[in-house]
C-alpha positions in Angstrom: -11.4 35.6 -16.3 -8.7 32.8 -16.1 -7.8 33.5 -19.7 -7.4 37.2 -19.1 -5.3 36.7 -16.0 -3.2 34.0 -17.6 -2.5 36.1 -20.7 -1.7 39.2 -18.6 1.2 37.3 -16.9 3.0 37.0 -20.2 2.4 40.6 -21.1 4.0 41.6 -17.8 7.0 39.4 -18.4 7.4 40.8 -21.8 7.1 44.5 -21.1 7.5 45.4 -17.4 11.3 45.1 -17.8 11.1 48.0 -20.3 10.4 50.3 -17.4 13.9 49.5 -16.0 15.5 49.9 -19.4 15.8 46.2 -20.2 14.4 45.1 -23.6 14.0 41.5 -24.7 15.2 40.7 -28.2 12.5 40.5 -30.9 12.8 36.7 -31.0 12.4 36.3 -27.2 9.6 38.8 -27.1 7.7 36.8 -29.8 8.2 33.6 -27.8 6.9 35.3 -24.6 3.9 36.9 -26.4 2.7 33.7 -28.1 0.8 32.4 -25.1 -0.8 35.9 -24.8 -1.9 35.9 -28.5 -3.3 32.4 -28.3 -5.2 33.0 -25.1 -6.5 36.6 -25.0 -6.5 36.5 -28.8 -9.2 33.8 -28.9 -11.2 35.0 -25.9 -14.4 35.4 -27.9 -14.2 31.8 -29.1 -13.9 30.6 -25.5 -16.8 32.8 -24.5 -18.9 31.5 -27.3 -18.3 27.9 -26.2 -18.6 28.3 -22.4 -21.6 30.6 -22.5 -23.3 28.1 -24.8 -22.5 25.3 -22.4 -24.0 27.1 -19.4 -27.0 28.3 -21.4 -27.6 24.7 -22.5 -27.4 23.5 -18.8 -30.0 26.1 -18.0 -32.3 25.0 -20.8 -31.9 21.4 -19.7 -33.6 22.2 -16.4 -36.8 22.8 -18.4 -36.4 19.7 -20.6 -37.5 16.2 -19.7 -34.8 14.0 -18.1 -34.9 11.6 -21.1 -34.7 14.3 -23.7 -31.8 16.5 -22.8 -29.7 18.8 -25.0 -26.1 17.6 -25.5 -23.9 20.5 -24.2 -20.8 19.2 -25.9 -22.6 19.4 -29.2 -23.9 22.9 -28.6 -20.4 24.1 -27.6 -18.8 22.8 -30.8 -21.7 24.1 -32.9 -21.3 27.6 -31.3 -17.6 27.7 -32.1 -18.3 26.8 -35.7 -21.2 29.3 -35.9 -19.2 32.1 -34.3 -16.3 31.5 -36.7 -18.7 31.6 -39.7 -20.0 35.0 -38.5 -16.7 36.5 -37.3 -13.9 35.3 -39.4 -13.2 35.5 -43.1 -10.9 33.2 -45.0 -7.4 34.4 -45.8 -4.7 32.7 -47.8 -3.2 30.1 -45.5 -5.6 30.8 -42.7 -8.4 33.1 -41.5 -8.8 36.6 -40.1 -8.5 36.8 -36.3 -9.4 40.4 -35.6 -12.7 39.5 -33.9 -11.6 36.3 -32.1 -10.5 38.3 -29.1 -12.4 40.9 -27.0 -13.8 42.7 -30.1 -15.9 39.7 -30.8 -17.5 39.2 -27.4 -21.0 40.5 -28.3 -21.1 38.3 -31.4 -20.0 35.4 -29.2 -22.8 36.0 -26.7 -25.4 36.3 -29.5 -24.2 33.1 -31.1 -24.5 31.2 -27.8 -28.1 32.2 -27.4 -29.0 31.5 -31.0 -27.4 28.0 -30.9 -29.1 27.2 -27.6 -32.5 28.4 -28.9 -32.3 26.4 -32.1 -31.3 23.2 -30.2 -34.1 23.6 -27.7 -36.6 24.2 -30.5 -35.5 21.0 -32.4 -35.0 18.7 -29.4 -38.2 19.7 -27.6 -40.2 19.1 -30.7 -38.3 16.0 -31.7 -37.2 17.6 -35.0 -34.3 15.1 -35.4 -33.3 12.3 -37.8 -34.9 9.2 -36.4 -32.9 5.9 -36.7 -34.3 2.3 -36.3 -34.2 0.8 -32.8 -31.6 -1.7 -34.0 -29.0 1.1 -34.4 -26.6 1.4 -31.4 -27.5 4.4 -29.1 -24.2 6.2 -29.6 -24.8 6.2 -33.4 -28.4 7.1 -33.0 -27.5 10.1 -30.8 -25.1 11.4 -33.4 -27.9 11.4 -36.0 -30.3 13.0 -33.5 -27.9 16.0 -33.2 -27.2 16.2 -37.0 -30.3 18.2 -37.9 -29.9 21.0 -35.2 -26.2 21.4 -36.2 -27.2 21.7 -39.9 -29.8 24.3 -39.1 -27.4 26.4 -37.0 -24.7 26.3 -39.6 -27.2 27.1 -42.3 -28.6 30.1 -40.3 -25.2 31.5 -39.5 -24.0 30.9 -43.1 -27.0 32.7 -44.6 -26.7 35.6 -42.2 -23.0 35.9 -43.0 -23.8 35.8 -46.8 -26.5 38.4 -46.5 -24.6 40.9 -44.4 -21.4 40.5 -46.5 -23.5 41.6 -49.5 -25.2 44.4 -47.6 -22.1 45.8 -46.0 -18.5 45.6 -47.3 -17.2 44.6 -43.8 -19.7 41.9 -42.8 -21.9 41.2 -39.9 -19.2 41.2 -37.2 -18.1 44.8 -38.0 -21.7 45.9 -38.1 -22.4 44.4 -34.7 -19.2 45.9 -33.3 -19.8 49.4 -34.7 -23.5 49.6 -33.9 -23.6 47.9 -30.5 -20.4 46.9 -28.9 -18.3 50.0 -29.7 -20.9 52.4 -28.1 -21.1 50.1 -25.1 -17.4 49.9 -24.8 -17.1 53.7 -24.9 -19.4 53.9 -21.8 -16.8 52.1 -19.8 -14.5 55.1 -19.9 -16.9 57.1 -17.8 -16.7 57.1 -14.0 -20.4 57.4 -13.9 -20.8 54.0 -15.7 -18.6 52.3 -13.2 -20.5 53.9 -10.3 -23.8 52.7 -11.8 -22.5 49.2 -12.2 -21.4 49.1 -8.5 -24.7 50.5 -7.3 -26.8 48.1 -9.3 -24.7 45.1 -8.3 -25.1 46.0 -4.6 -28.8 46.6 -5.0 -29.2 43.2 -6.6 -27.4 41.7 -3.6 -30.0 43.3 -1.4 -32.8 41.6 -3.4 -31.0 38.2 -2.9 -29.6 38.2 -6.5 -26.0 37.6 -7.3 -25.2 41.0 -8.8 -21.8 40.3 -10.5 -23.0 37.1 -12.1 -26.2 38.8 -13.3 -24.3 41.7 -14.9 -21.4 39.6 -16.1 -22.2 39.4 -19.8 -22.9 43.2 -20.1 -19.8 44.0 -17.9 -17.6 41.8 -20.2 -18.8 43.6 -23.3 -18.2 47.0 -21.8 -14.9 46.6 -20.0 -13.0 43.7 -21.5 -12.3 45.4 -24.8 -11.0 48.4 -22.9 -8.7 46.2 -20.8 -7.4 44.7 -24.1 -6.8 48.2 -25.5 -4.8 49.1 -22.4 -2.8 45.9 -22.6 -2.1 46.7 -26.3 -0.9 50.2 -25.3 1.4 48.7 -22.7 2.7 46.3 -25.4 3.4 49.2 -27.8 4.8 51.7 -25.3 6.2 49.6 -22.4 4.1 51.6 -19.8 0.5 52.1 -18.8 1.0 55.8 -18.4 -1.2 57.6 -20.9 -3.2 54.5 -21.9 -6.5 55.1 -23.6 -8.6 54.0 -20.7 
């Protein structure tokens, strides 16, 4: 949410003056829009990291106090795994189409896969054991090496398989089959009413409704918000925006 709010400020600065007939030069517009592109444009990467961190904290409640999962390690691993699944190499860089809101579902899936693999390895002590003489900091690094290798191997294999099955890769397949249909639901007033009713019902049961539905709500509505912001960027007004 802070990323969305932060990036929207620069979008307003860039394009609200258009309503009054004032237009920034292309050079100034590019300067103003850079914070937007490097905040909203990497939303999925941030979601992959933060969701993994909170998921790791939840898993650690079930783990012994002396055998906890390192949340920093899982965050970094989730970012790497997400990029393997969602970004193809280009000359001088890599594709960024699915680093924003279009990659949210892949980001969530990556977070849960990473957390699950780490829990499986750490709980069963599937790690590289070092002699007792090795300093704890060095030993901890080797303990985390095997889970990282497994995560990167799994995401790499998945990416290779789907790149050979489909011409567009796993990220496009996930988006077209799951996220795009979910996103289209957000254009219906009925969907919004259902979300509000379910959230209030969960409150009645003593459950935090918005937090419980946050992941699904993000997948459905964030992409549409981004589409509307893109429409404003192209036309200088929200009138007639797609959603």
